[in-house]
Backbone bond lengths (Angstrom), bond angles and torsions (degrees), N, CA, C in turn:
res aa  C-N    CA-C-N  psi(-1)  N-CA   C-N-CA  omega(-1)  CA-C   N-CA-C  phi
1 Y - - - 1.459 - - 1.522 110.96 -
2 F 1.321 116.12 -52.39 1.463 120.38 -175.69 1.512 111.92 -60.04
3 E 1.333 117.10 -49.22 1.446 120.41 -176.68 1.526 111.59 -62.88
4 D 1.337 117.10 -36.61 1.458 119.89 176.76 1.539 110.88 -67.35
5 R 1.303 115.26 -42.17 1.471 118.55 -175.80 1.531 112.51 -69.68
6 Y 1.321 117.52 -40.57 1.462 120.09 -175.22 1.528 114.82 -107.08
7 A 1.312 116.10 -0.51 1.477 121.14 176.55 1.528 112.45 52.94
8 T 1.320 115.70 47.19 1.456 121.29 177.58 1.538 107.63 -149.33
9 T 1.304 114.64 169.40 1.478 118.28 175.96 1.519 108.52 -83.07
10 F 1.294 114.08 156.80 1.462 119.59 178.14 1.531 109.56 -65.09
11 E 1.311 117.08 -33.53 1.477 121.24 178.00 1.536 111.05 -61.59
12 D 1.337 116.96 -44.45 1.458 119.50 176.89 1.534 110.95 -62.72
13 F 1.314 115.33 -39.95 1.455 119.97 177.38 1.541 110.60 -60.12
14 L 1.315 116.87 -44.62 1.469 119.60 179.42 1.523 112.01 -62.68
15 N 1.326 115.82 -36.90 1.474 119.85 177.15 1.522 110.84 -64.36
16 L 1.335 118.27 -41.05 1.446 121.22 176.39 1.530 112.36 -64.75
17 L 1.324 115.61 -38.22 1.468 120.15 176.10 1.520 111.04 -61.86
18 A 1.306 116.69 -43.97 1.476 121.92 179.82 1.522 109.35 -59.33
19 D 1.322 118.05 -42.01 1.471 120.67 177.63 1.519 110.77 -61.11
20 G 1.324 117.21 -44.36 1.463 121.41 179.51 1.519 112.96 -65.07
21 Q 1.323 114.79 -40.66 1.447 118.68 -178.45 1.522 111.91 -71.81
22 A 1.324 117.20 -23.36 1.467 120.27 177.60 1.513 113.32 -85.06
23 S 1.345 116.30 -7.46 1.454 121.09 -177.29 1.532 111.76 -69.86
24 D 1.320 114.13 146.85 1.475 120.26 174.43 1.518 110.85 -80.74
25 D 1.315 117.17 -12.62 1.454 122.69 179.90 1.531 108.67 -78.63
26 E 1.333 116.04 116.25 1.477 120.66 -175.26 1.512 112.45 -60.59
27 T 1.322 117.51 -38.09 1.461 120.09 179.86 1.519 110.76 -65.45
28 L 1.322 118.15 -44.65 1.486 120.43 177.16 1.516 110.85 -62.25
29 H 1.317 114.63 -39.55 1.471 118.42 178.98 1.524 110.81 -63.44
30 Q 1.335 117.82 -42.14 1.462 121.18 178.85 1.524 111.35 -66.84
31 R 1.337 117.40 -39.19 1.465 119.57 178.13 1.507 110.86 -60.93
32 A 1.328 116.33 -43.66 1.467 120.16 178.14 1.517 111.30 -64.31
33 A 1.320 116.17 -38.79 1.475 119.99 179.31 1.540 110.69 -64.16
34 V 1.329 116.30 -40.83 1.468 119.97 179.30 1.527 110.51 -60.56
35 L 1.329 116.66 -46.71 1.466 119.98 -179.52 1.532 111.43 -66.93
36 R 1.331 116.50 -40.15 1.470 119.37 178.73 1.519 111.23 -62.98
37 L 1.332 116.17 -46.92 1.470 119.71 -178.26 1.529 110.80 -63.25
38 R 1.296 117.74 -33.69 1.469 120.75 -177.88 1.530 111.06 -79.91
39 Y 1.332 116.81 -55.08 1.464 120.72 -169.08 1.529 114.37 -91.49
40 V 1.314 118.24 -19.57 1.466 121.36 177.89 1.514 109.65 -101.05
41 D 1.336 116.42 -51.21 1.450 120.77 -176.40 1.525 113.68 -86.09
42 G 1.332 117.45 -17.09 1.456 121.83 175.12 1.497 115.71 75.95
43 L 1.349 117.55 22.62 1.460 120.03 179.54 1.522 110.94 -74.87
44 T 1.316 116.26 155.90 1.455 121.26 173.83 1.512 107.32 -78.03
45 W 1.344 115.55 164.23 1.464 118.92 178.37 1.523 111.33 -61.50
46 Q 1.325 116.70 -37.93 1.466 120.60 178.15 1.514 110.48 -63.70
47 Q 1.338 118.00 -42.46 1.463 120.78 178.71 1.525 111.12 -63.50
48 I 1.316 115.24 -38.30 1.484 119.87 -179.43 1.536 109.64 -64.75
49 A 1.310 117.94 -44.18 1.468 120.55 178.50 1.527 110.51 -60.20
50 L 1.312 116.48 -42.10 1.466 119.55 177.13 1.506 112.02 -65.83
51 D 1.335 116.22 -44.42 1.480 121.41 -177.47 1.531 110.97 -62.39
52 L 1.324 116.41 -39.48 1.466 120.58 -179.39 1.519 112.90 -89.75
53 A 1.316 116.59 -3.20 1.467 122.92 -179.26 1.533 111.08 54.16
54 I 1.337 113.90 51.44 1.474 120.29 178.47 1.516 108.97 -127.05
55 T 1.325 115.90 160.52 1.454 120.67 179.08 1.535 110.17 -75.57
56 D 1.321 115.37 162.39 1.471 120.78 176.02 1.511 110.67 -59.57
57 E 1.325 116.54 -38.28 1.459 120.80 179.54 1.520 111.75 -63.53
58 R 1.322 116.02 -44.37 1.471 120.75 177.00 1.527 110.76 -62.68
59 L 1.314 117.01 -42.40 1.461 120.86 178.61 1.526 110.56 -61.82
60 T 1.317 116.87 -42.91 1.462 119.80 179.63 1.538 109.91 -60.45
61 K 1.302 116.73 -44.01 1.461 120.42 179.87 1.533 110.61 -63.31
62 L 1.328 117.55 -45.73 1.451 121.47 178.16 1.521 112.01 -61.73
63 R 1.332 116.49 -40.27 1.485 121.47 178.58 1.507 110.28 -61.10
64 Q 1.321 116.08 -47.37 1.472 119.82 -179.08 1.516 111.70 -64.36
65 Q 1.319 116.75 -44.13 1.470 120.65 -179.66 1.530 110.16 -66.13
66 A 1.323 117.16 -41.98 1.455 120.70 179.96 1.509 111.87 -63.83
67 S 1.326 116.36 -42.25 1.457 120.23 179.64 1.539 111.22 -65.25
68 T 1.314 116.40 -42.41 1.459 120.78 177.84 1.528 110.71 -63.86
69 D 1.332 117.08 -46.94 1.469 121.55 178.86 1.519 110.48 -58.68
70 L 1.319 116.04 -44.83 1.450 120.67 -176.92 1.532 110.58 -63.92
71 K 1.291 117.54 -45.48 1.452 121.49 178.96 1.522 111.26 -61.99
72 M 1.324 117.22 -40.61 1.464 120.71 179.72 1.517 111.38 -67.04
73 K 1.319 118.16 -38.45 1.460 121.48 179.98 1.518 112.04 -70.97
74 L 1.314 115.87 -28.36 1.458 119.58 -177.24 1.533 113.63 -87.03
75 V 1.324 115.93 -14.74 1.467 119.30 177.05 1.532 107.04 -85.84
76 R 1.288 114.66 112.93 1.467 118.42 -175.14 1.489 110.06 -122.30
């Protein structure tokens, strides 16, 4: 599913996540966490909101930003 959706290897995706998680920027860090929890750990969106102690609205915003960021980084 992931490789079809984002047209990249899972290994490249993991490398991008590592960059985000190493960032000092809290928003980038949260975006990477959202993607990791969903695509690596397999949590539901509801579980992710609970795990990160954020509202559904905040999660939706992070999801959208993370998806956009990921697509932009993968288009080379």
